[in-house]
N, C-alpha and C positions, 0 to 999 in steps of 0.2 A: 049761432054760429060763428060769428066775430068773436063775441065775448069768449068763447070753450075756446078758440085757438089764442087768443091775447093771455088767457091762464094759463094752457098749457105751454107756451112761448115762454112765459115768465115763472113758470116751475121750472123748465131746462134751465133757464139763465141762472138761476139760485142755486138749483143742485149742480149745476157745470161751475158755476163760481166757486163753490163748495168743494169741489173734486180739485179743480186748478189751485185752490189755496192752498189745501192741505199736499197737493204734492209739491207747492213752493217750497213750503215748511219744510217737507221730507228734503228737498234738494238744499236748502241752506245747511239744515242741519249736517247732510253728508257730503257737499260740493260733488257729488255725482254727475258727470255730464249726462247720463241715462236719464236722470230725474230732472235735470233742466230741461232737456228736449222733451219729457214726457208732460212738464208743466205747460210748453210752448204749444204744443199739440191739442191738449186740453183745452186751453186758452181758443185756441181757433177755430176747432170743433164748436165750442159754446158760442164764440161768437159769430160763426157763420148760421148756425142754428136759429139765432135769434135777429140776424140782421135783414134778414129778406121782408119779412113782417115790419119792422121798423120803418125800412127804406120806402116801402109802399104805404102804409100808414100815415108819416111823418112828412116826408121829403116830396111823397108823388111820385117815385121813380115807378117805370114799368113793372108790373108784376114778375115778368119773365127776365129781365135784368136782374131784378132782387134775387129771383131763385136761382141764377146762374151764378152772380156773385157769393151767395149763400152755400152753393154747391163746392165753389172753388175752393172758399175758405175751410169748408169739410174735408174735401180730398186733401188740401194740403196739412191740415192738421193730422188726419188719418196718416199720410206720409212720415210725419214728424213723430207721432207715435211708433208706427213700425221702424222706424230707424232707431228710436230710444231704446225698444227690446232689440235690436240687433247689435248697437253699439255696446263696447263694454268699459 
């Protein structure tokens, strides 16, 4: 089960990083503030999804603390993404 979780988290990191990279390329090409915020939001969500497991496995942080940090980063990322869809 731990191997499956590590595999899924690794795939989330790869796919999230690719999405973040492409949105950053679009931001650099257009210099639109909304795309910059979108890039930041995707980066925060990706980091949040991956961070809890890494903190628990590598740094021996309590699982609840890692999940709380993960949730806060995902929340922040979604708020930035929502803002990027609102701002012009």
